[in-house]
Structure formats: structure tokens, C-alpha cells
VOKE-265518 format. One record per residue (C-alpha): x, y, z. Coordinates in steps of 0.2 Angstrom, whole numbers. Layout:
<atoms>
atom east X	north Y	up Z;
...
</atoms>
This chain:
<atoms>
atom east 77	north 439	up 191;
atom east 59	north 440	up 197;
atom east 49	north 435	up 212;
atom east 32	north 429	up 204;
atom east 28	north 424	up 187;
atom east 9	north 425	up 183;
atom east 0	north 417	up 168;
atom east -17	north 425	up 167;
atom east -31	north 420	up 155;
atom east -39	north 437	up 153;
atom east -34	north 455	up 150;
atom east -44	north 460	up 165;
atom east -34	north 448	up 176;
atom east -18	north 455	up 169;
atom east -23	north 473	up 172;
atom east -28	north 468	up 190;
atom east -11	north 460	up 193;
atom east -2	north 476	up 186;
atom east -12	north 487	up 198;
atom east -9	north 475	up 213;
atom east 10	north 475	up 210;
atom east 11	north 493	up 205;
atom east 22	north 507	up 213;
atom east 6	north 514	up 222;
atom east 1	north 497	up 229;
atom east 1	north 493	up 247;
atom east 13	north 480	up 253;
atom east 31	north 476	up 249;
atom east 30	north 480	up 231;
atom east 26	north 498	up 235;
atom east 44	north 504	up 238;
atom east 53	north 490	up 228;
atom east 53	north 483	up 210;
atom east 36	north 483	up 201;
atom east 28	north 471	up 188;
atom east 30	north 471	up 169;
atom east 19	north 463	up 156;
atom east 29	north 450	up 146;
atom east 24	north 443	up 129;
atom east 40	north 440	up 119;
atom east 53	north 447	up 132;
atom east 67	north 446	up 120;
atom east 74	north 463	up 127;
atom east 67	north 461	up 145;
atom east 75	north 445	up 149;
atom east 92	north 451	up 144;
atom east 90	north 466	up 155;
atom east 85	north 455	up 169;
atom east 99	north 443	up 167;
atom east 111	north 458	up 166;
atom east 104	north 466	up 182;
atom east 99	north 481	up 173;
atom east 81	north 479	up 179;
atom east 73	north 472	up 195;
atom east 55	north 467	up 195;
atom east 43	north 459	up 208;
atom east 32	north 450	up 195;
atom east 31	north 446	up 177;
atom east 13	north 445	up 169;
atom east 14	north 433	up 154;
atom east -1	north 438	up 142;
atom east 4	north 425	up 128;
atom east -9	north 413	up 135;
atom east -24	north 425	up 134;
atom east -35	north 421	up 119;
atom east -38	north 433	up 104;
atom east -23	north 444	up 107;
atom east -13	north 437	up 93;
atom east -24	north 443	up 79;
atom east -23	north 455	up 65;
atom east -40	north 461	up 58;
atom east -49	north 474	up 48;
atom east -64	north 483	up 55;
atom east -79	north 491	up 46;
atom east -71	north 508	up 47;
atom east -55	north 503	up 37;
atom east -44	north 502	up 52;
atom east -31	north 487	up 54;
atom east -30	north 481	up 72;
atom east -14	north 472	up 78;
atom east -16	north 463	up 95;
atom east -3	north 465	up 108;
atom east 4	north 448	up 107;
atom east 6	north 447	up 88;
atom east 24	north 442	up 84;
atom east 34	north 449	up 70;
atom east 33	north 432	up 61;
atom east 14	north 432	up 62;
atom east 14	north 450	up 55;
atom east 25	north 444	up 41;
atom east 13	north 430	up 37;
atom east -2	north 441	up 38;
atom east -10	north 442	up 21;
atom east -19	north 458	up 27;
atom east -3	north 467	up 32;
atom east 6	north 461	up 16;
atom east -8	north 469	up 6;
atom east -14	north 484	up 16;
atom east 0	north 487	up 29;
atom east 15	north 482	up 19;
atom east 28	north 494	up 27;
atom east 24	north 485	up 44;
atom east 26	north 468	up 37;
atom east 42	north 473	up 28;
atom east 49	north 480	up 44;
atom east 44	north 465	up 54;
atom east 54	north 454	up 41;
atom east 69	north 465	up 44;
atom east 69	north 462	up 63;
atom east 81	north 449	up 70;
atom east 80	north 431	up 65;
atom east 66	north 418	up 64;
atom east 68	north 412	up 82;
atom east 67	north 430	up 88;
atom east 53	north 435	up 77;
atom east 43	north 420	up 84;
atom east 44	north 427	up 101;
atom east 46	north 445	up 99;
atom east 30	north 456	up 97;
atom east 26	north 472	up 88;
atom east 19	north 479	up 104;
atom east 35	north 475	up 114;
atom east 46	north 483	up 100;
atom east 35	north 499	up 102;
atom east 36	north 499	up 121;
atom east 55	north 496	up 122;
atom east 55	north 513	up 113;
atom east 73	north 513	up 106;
atom east 74	north 525	up 91;
atom east 82	north 511	up 81;
atom east 67	north 499	up 83;
atom east 61	north 495	up 65;
atom east 42	north 494	up 68;
atom east 41	north 511	up 76;
atom east 46	north 520	up 60;
atom east 34	north 509	up 50;
atom east 19	north 512	up 61;
atom east 23	north 530	up 63;
atom east 22	north 532	up 44;
atom east 6	north 522	up 44;
atom east -2	north 535	up 56;
atom east -4	north 522	up 70;
atom east -13	north 525	up 86;
atom east -11	north 514	up 102;
atom east -24	north 509	up 115;
atom east -18	north 509	up 133;
atom east -29	north 500	up 147;
atom east -28	north 499	up 165;
atom east -40	north 496	up 179;
atom east -43	north 515	up 179;
atom east -49	north 515	up 161;
atom east -44	north 517	up 143;
atom east -35	north 530	up 133;
atom east -29	north 531	up 115;
atom east -13	north 540	up 110;
atom east -5	north 544	up 93;
atom east 13	north 540	up 91;
atom east 18	north 558	up 94;
atom east 10	north 558	up 111;
atom east 16	north 541	up 116;
atom east 35	north 544	up 114;
atom east 43	north 555	up 126;
atom east 62	north 552	up 124;
atom east 75	north 539	up 122;
atom east 66	north 523	up 129;
atom east 53	north 534	up 137;
atom east 35	north 532	up 133;
atom east 18	north 538	up 141;
atom east 14	north 520	up 146;
atom east 10	north 521	up 165;
atom east 16	north 507	up 176;
atom east -2	north 500	up 178;
atom east -6	north 501	up 159;
atom east -4	north 489	up 145;
atom east -5	north 491	up 126;
atom east -21	north 482	up 121;
atom east -22	north 487	up 103;
atom east -12	north 495	up 89;
atom east -22	north 502	up 74;
atom east -19	north 511	up 58;
atom east -29	north 515	up 42;
atom east -27	north 501	up 29;
atom east -18	north 507	up 14;
atom east -30	north 512	up 0;
atom east -28	north 508	up -18;
atom east -21	north 525	up -21;
atom east -7	north 523	up -7;
atom east 9	north 514	up -7;
atom east 22	north 512	up 7;
atom east 39	north 505	up 10;
atom east 52	north 502	up 24;
atom east 71	north 503	up 22;
atom east 85	north 499	up 33;
atom east 104	north 500	up 34;
atom east 113	north 490	up 46;
atom east 131	north 483	up 49;
atom east 125	north 466	up 41;
atom east 111	north 460	up 31;
atom east 101	north 451	up 44;
atom east 100	north 451	up 63;
atom east 107	north 469	up 66;
atom east 101	north 485	up 74;
atom east 98	north 499	up 62;
atom east 111	north 512	up 59;
atom east 97	north 521	up 50;
atom east 79	north 516	up 45;
atom east 66	north 525	up 35;
atom east 48	north 522	up 31;
atom east 37	north 531	up 19;
atom east 18	north 531	up 14;
atom east 13	north 541	up -1;
atom east -5	north 545	up -8;
atom east -6	north 547	up -27;
atom east -18	north 555	up -38;
atom east -12	north 549	up -55;
atom east 7	north 552	up -55;
atom east 6	north 567	up -42;
atom east 9	north 564	up -24;
atom east -6	north 572	up -14;
atom east 0	north 566	up 4;
atom east 16	north 560	up 11;
atom east 22	north 553	up 27;
atom east 41	north 550	up 30;
atom east 49	north 544	up 46;
atom east 67	north 541	up 51;
atom east 74	north 530	up 64;
atom east 91	north 529	up 73;
atom east 95	north 547	up 69;
atom east 88	north 556	up 84;
atom east 83	north 552	up 102;
atom east 66	north 546	up 95;
atom east 59	north 541	up 78;
atom east 55	north 558	up 69;
atom east 44	north 564	up 55;
atom east 53	north 572	up 40;
atom east 40	north 585	up 38;
atom east 49	north 597	up 26;
atom east 53	north 582	up 15;
atom east 35	north 577	up 15;
atom east 29	north 594	up 10;
atom east 42	north 595	up -4;
atom east 34	north 580	up -12;
atom east 15	north 585	up -12;
atom east 8	north 591	up -28;
atom east 22	north 585	up -39;
atom east 26	north 568	up -47;
atom east 40	north 558	up -41;
atom east 54	north 564	up -53;
atom east 72	north 562	up -50;
atom east 73	north 580	up -45;
atom east 59	north 580	up -32;
atom east 66	north 564	up -25;
atom east 83	north 572	up -23;
atom east 76	north 587	up -15;
atom east 66	north 577	up -2;
atom east 81	north 567	up 2;
atom east 91	north 583	up 5;
atom east 77	north 590	up 16;
atom east 76	north 574	up 26;
atom east 94	north 576	up 31;
atom east 91	north 593	up 38;
atom east 77	north 585	up 49;
atom east 89	north 574	up 58;
atom east 95	north 578	up 76;
atom east 109	north 568	up 72;
atom east 116	north 556	up 85;
atom east 133	north 547	up 87;
atom east 135	north 530	up 95;
atom east 145	north 514	up 94;
atom east 137	north 509	up 78;
atom east 139	north 525	up 67;
atom east 144	north 543	up 68;
atom east 133	north 558	up 64;
atom east 141	north 563	up 47;
atom east 139	north 545	up 41;
atom east 121	north 544	up 47;
atom east 116	north 560	up 38;
atom east 123	north 554	up 22;
atom east 114	north 537	up 24;
atom east 97	north 546	up 27;
atom east 99	north 554	up 10;
atom east 103	north 538	up 2;
atom east 89	north 528	up 11;
atom east 76	north 541	up 7;
atom east 81	north 542	up -11;
atom east 81	north 523	up -13;
atom east 64	north 522	up -4;
atom east 55	north 535	up -14;
atom east 63	north 529	up -30;
atom east 56	north 511	up -27;
atom east 39	north 518	up -24;
atom east 40	north 528	up -40;
atom east 45	north 512	up -50;
atom east 33	north 501	up -41;
atom east 47	north 490	up -34;
atom east 44	north 492	up -15;
atom east 41	north 474	up -13;
atom east 56	north 468	up -22;
atom east 65	north 464	up -6;
atom east 51	north 454	up 2;
atom east 51	north 435	up -1;
atom east 35	north 427	up -8;
atom east 36	north 412	up 5;
atom east 47	north 418	up 19;
atom east 53	north 404	up 31;
atom east 45	north 406	up 49;
atom east 52	north 390	up 57;
atom east 35	north 386	up 63;
atom east 37	north 367	up 58;
atom east 20	north 359	up 56;
atom east 11	north 372	up 67;
atom east 2	north 388	up 63;
atom east 14	north 399	up 72;
atom east 2	north 402	up 87;
atom east 5	north 396	up 104;
atom east -7	north 385	up 114;
atom east -19	north 394	up 126;
atom east -23	north 390	up 144;
atom east -40	north 390	up 151;
atom east -46	north 392	up 169;
atom east -38	north 403	up 183;
atom east -22	north 412	up 183;
atom east -7	north 402	up 187;
atom east 7	north 409	up 197;
atom east 25	north 402	up 200;
atom east 35	north 410	up 214;
atom east 52	north 408	up 222;
atom east 43	north 397	up 236;
atom east 42	north 383	up 223;
atom east 25	north 378	up 228;
atom east 18	north 378	up 210;
atom east 29	north 367	up 199;
atom east 31	north 369	up 181;
atom east 22	north 355	up 172;
atom east 25	north 352	up 154;
atom east 28	north 339	up 140;
atom east 47	north 338	up 135;
atom east 51	north 326	up 121;
atom east 35	north 317	up 123;
atom east 36	north 314	up 141;
atom east 26	north 323	up 155;
atom east 38	north 331	up 167;
atom east 36	north 341	up 184;
atom east 50	north 353	up 189;
atom east 51	north 361	up 206;
atom east 61	north 377	up 209;
atom east 64	north 383	up 192;
atom east 53	north 399	up 193;
atom east 67	north 411	up 191;
atom east 76	north 402	up 177;
atom east 76	north 403	up 159;
atom east 69	north 388	up 149;
atom east 87	north 384	up 144;
atom east 93	north 383	up 162;
atom east 78	north 372	up 167;
atom east 82	north 360	up 152;
atom east 100	north 359	up 156;
atom east 101	north 360	up 175;
atom east 84	north 352	up 180;
atom east 81	north 339	up 166;
atom east 99	north 335	up 161;
atom east 95	north 339	up 143;
atom east 112	north 347	up 138;
atom east 109	north 347	up 119;
atom east 103	north 365	up 119;
atom east 119	north 376	up 122;
atom east 121	north 394	up 129;
atom east 132	north 402	up 117;
atom east 128	north 420	up 120;
atom east 113	north 421	up 132;
atom east 106	north 436	up 123;
atom east 98	north 428	up 107;
atom east 112	north 431	up 95;
atom east 119	north 413	up 91;
atom east 104	north 401	up 90;
atom east 113	north 387	up 99;
atom east 99	north 386	up 112;
atom east 85	north 383	up 98;
atom east 71	north 372	up 104;
atom east 53	north 370	up 99;
atom east 39	north 378	up 110;
atom east 22	north 371	up 104;
atom east 30	north 367	up 88;
atom east 38	north 384	up 85;
atom east 56	north 387	up 85;
atom east 62	north 399	up 99;
atom east 77	north 403	up 109;
atom east 77	north 394	up 126;
atom east 89	north 407	up 133;
atom east 76	north 421	up 131;
atom east 61	north 411	up 136;
atom east 56	north 411	up 155;
atom east 55	north 393	up 162;
atom east 37	north 396	up 168;
atom east 32	north 400	up 150;
atom east 34	north 381	up 147;
atom east 20	north 377	up 160;
atom east 7	north 367	up 150;
atom east 17	north 368	up 134;
atom east 25	north 355	up 123;
atom east 44	north 357	up 121;
atom east 55	north 347	up 109;
atom east 74	north 348	up 111;
atom east 88	north 340	up 100;
atom east 87	north 324	up 111;
atom east 69	north 321	up 106;
atom east 70	north 326	up 88;
atom east 71	north 308	up 82;
atom east 61	north 293	up 89;
atom east 68	north 276	up 94;
atom east 85	north 282	up 97;
atom east 88	north 284	up 78;
atom east 94	north 300	up 69;
atom east 83	north 313	up 61;
atom east 86	north 315	up 42;
atom east 94	north 332	up 46;
atom east 106	north 324	up 59;
atom east 111	north 311	up 46;
atom east 114	north 323	up 33;
atom east 125	north 333	up 44;
atom east 136	north 318	up 46;
atom east 136	north 313	up 28;
atom east 140	north 331	up 22;
atom east 154	north 333	up 36;
atom east 144	north 348	up 42;
atom east 148	north 344	up 61;
atom east 163	north 354	up 66;
atom east 166	north 357	up 84;
atom east 148	north 353	up 87;
atom east 144	north 367	up 99;
atom east 132	north 375	up 87;
atom east 126	north 359	up 79;
atom east 110	north 356	up 89;
atom east 104	north 373	up 86;
atom east 107	north 371	up 67;
atom east 98	north 354	up 67;
atom east 83	north 361	up 76;
atom east 81	north 376	up 64;
atom east 84	north 365	up 49;
atom east 72	north 351	up 55;
atom east 59	north 365	up 58;
atom east 62	north 373	up 41;
atom east 59	north 356	up 32;
atom east 44	north 352	up 42;
atom east 37	north 369	up 36;
atom east 44	north 369	up 18;
atom east 49	north 351	up 13;
atom east 58	north 357	up -3;
atom east 65	north 374	up 1;
atom east 75	north 385	up -11;
atom east 93	north 390	up -7;
atom east 87	north 407	up -2;
atom east 74	north 400	up 10;
atom east 87	north 389	up 18;
atom east 99	north 404	up 20;
atom east 84	north 414	up 28;
atom east 79	north 400	up 39;
atom east 97	north 398	up 46;
atom east 100	north 417	up 49;
atom east 97	north 414	up 68;
atom east 111	north 402	up 70;
atom east 129	north 406	up 70;
atom east 144	north 394	up 67;
atom east 161	north 400	up 75;
atom east 172	north 387	up 66;
atom east 171	north 391	up 48;
atom east 159	north 394	up 33;
atom east 141	north 388	up 31;
atom east 143	north 379	up 14;
atom east 142	north 361	up 21;
atom east 128	north 366	up 34;
atom east 117	north 373	up 20;
atom east 122	north 358	up 9;
atom east 116	north 346	up 23;
atom east 99	north 354	up 24;
atom east 98	north 352	up 5;
atom east 103	north 334	up 6;
atom east 90	north 330	up 19;
atom east 77	north 338	up 8;
atom east 82	north 328	up -7;
atom east 82	north 312	up 3;
atom east 65	north 316	up 10;
atom east 59	north 319	up -8;
atom east 66	north 302	up -13;
atom east 58	north 293	up 1;
atom east 74	north 288	up 9;
atom east 76	north 286	up 28;
atom east 91	north 290	up 39;
atom east 97	north 272	up 40;
atom east 98	north 270	up 21;
</atoms>
């Protein structure tokens, strides 16, 4: 899928590698595949496995310190680093308080395991008009900083997006910062999404709105619409219709109608043009009504499960020089798997799932879909639940991996495993390891979860046999047993 996998420890080194492997470079890469920066890779790995993209090198920036931070500067700008994951954004107090549309959009992306690897910057760069964080950041008036060895430039969202999955990002550039003005006390924002199911679905239509108020009157408005045109768009006529007026039923209805007229409607396998137009009207009306009534936070959980276990949701850093893994196999992948240090040769071009199964004989993690849909391959990477089928094997270098085989010490059973047996939650068994790993991570993070938290924590795992009642009940039982101080052998 790639020839060389680099793990640099600085931005400057990552940019040097991009330039070295770029299309204008001398050598074999000049006329062939080029390099790409990878952080989450949840889209990129699927494209590579399907043969839709060819690359000479992947440059993994997740081990560079300081890139996974969200901060507020002295000028009132919120800065989001290029490796900030969707779940890190959801957990950010700063984004919850002063960048809420982005936090809410990130919560609506994928599943816990996907949100633990997928990054906001990656979502922006993929440039699908259905990507949720694009609409939110466009409504927040975000700017992007792009860097290469040639220098640095700053673009707004209008200049960055040039068409369907097309951006102004040059082959030797990487996004090093995403910034937007923190919401003031007079501002409120929201993100809304319609999809074919409540979670883990691509938007049929999404919308974001940021309004500035003077008393009850709207003084400024930004409304963005996604999945209705080749790129995310501004509903400028709808914005203008709101300014200078309070959010009455009439003004909201007028703005919703004008938003429909803005759409350059698209038809695809998920929905037709007519349906999308009507749903634009519905979503904009709902969003504006929620802002008027102060209910924009109603769908955002107070304590969302991240599947971070006992970790803080951040991955371990590497110090020292850049590490490279290539097809020649000279640099082995060295990591700790289930408490044992292992050295694996020749796994550079594999996913972590393939390395675990083929090279280490750990077949508990399963490949049910190969594209991040089913959760059967869930493992823990540095304590964080991720999908092994979408994680490159070289990403495990220097990391700690836990699979279902290493979940319980001394050849016993983990309380979640025991609860699955006691509740009859094990059916064909194919999906069970993924559910167990997700459930155990959830209980490490939230020892006494609510039913809603359990359901949210398991959204990344699919069972093909039947319903989920006994699976959910098994997690509840494990939590109850832990609260009573019971052990798996009782």
C-alpha cells in the first residue's frame, strides 16, 4: 500500500520528507506516487486498500509533540492542532464553551473508535461536502495555516476549497493550524445533521449556524450547508434575512426557505435533490429554533464516553530521530503487545490487524468489514480503543497494544467476558471480541455508566446475529459486579 512509513518527531522533519518525496523531487518518486501526511488515516487507509490511491510514503505526524492541543490565544482565537482527534475535541472544555458547533459536529462523526483516530484536519483535507466539521468550522469563520519548506500561508475556507474533494493544499504542504474566533457572550452556535441512521452515518444534509445577538435581535449570522452542493456552502440570503430582526417563527421560516434557494442540489446514492432541498428547510428551521429557545446543547451529552479507558486520550510520543519502515524490512516494528515486548519483521505494508493475526497469531480481533464499520477489530493502542483494520502496522512501533487475548491476566476472564457468558450475550462469537474490548474500555473510563452511555460507547460495534439487549445487559452486569466488589470467578 506504501513503500516507506516515516515517523518523524518534528514538523520541520515532516515537511522535509514531504518535499523530498514530492512530485518535483529528483529520483524515483518524481514520476510516480507521492507522499501523504497521515494522522488518523481513517479514509486514507481504506483508499489504499481498495487501490484507489498509490503512495510512495506515509509520514505519520501523531508522534510529534504539541500537535494535539486546543488552545486560546491572547487575541481571542481558538487554535486546533493538526492531530487533534474528534474525541479530543468533544472532550475539550474550551471547544464546548466557546466553539460549541465544532464540538457538536465532532460528536456526530462516526463512532468512538473512529473518533479516537480520525482528526479534524483530516476531515477538512478529505474535502467531502458531507464532512461534518467543514460546515461547523466554516460557520465559525475558520482559517487554515499551511506550511511547507517553501514557507507558510493562511487561507480562509472559501479559498481552501476548490471542488469536490479538491483543496488548495499543495503536495508538499501540511495543515499546521486551524483557528477561529472564540464565541463571545453575545454569540451562540449549533450544528445539525440528518443521516440514514442516528450514529455512524454520512450526512444526507448537515447545517451549522453561528448568530450574534444584541438583546433579542440578530446582528450577524453565518449559516453553512453541507452535502447539498459540490462543496459546503454559505446560505448568504438566509443570513441577511435574519439580521436586524428577532428570531420569530416568521423570520426563521423565511430564512429556511431562502436557505433552500441557496442549494446547488446534488443527487447521489443516499438521497435525491428534492428530498435534500426539503431537509435543508427542516434542518435550518430546527437549528434556528433551537438557538432562539436556548436548546442548542440539548443533544450533547454531559459525559460522553470516549473509550479512552484509564488514559487521557493522547498517544505516546517518540523522541529522537525519525524512524522509517520500508519494504526492505530492515527496520522491524518493535512494540509491546499484551504485556510482552515483540519484534516483527516484514509488516511495514500491513495494517495493525494483519500484523496481529498473521505475524503474531493473535486472531481474537476480526476483520468484519475492513473499512471501520463493524468494530470487530477493536484493540487498545496506548490505552485508547481504536480499529486495527484502519491503523497502519508501523504506527504500533514503540506503542502498547492490548487485544482480547491480553485483556484478563493469568488466563482468567475479564468481568466483561464473564458477564457475556452469564447473560448469554455470546452468539456466533464473531463480533464478541470487539464488543468486549469496547465494553471493558468503557468501564475503565466510566465504572458506573448509564444505559445511554453504554449505548453510545457501543455504537462502533455491530452484531450481525440479532439484537443488542443481552450485550448491553452484560455491560450493565459487569458494572454492577464491579461495584459490589465481585470477581469473575464468583
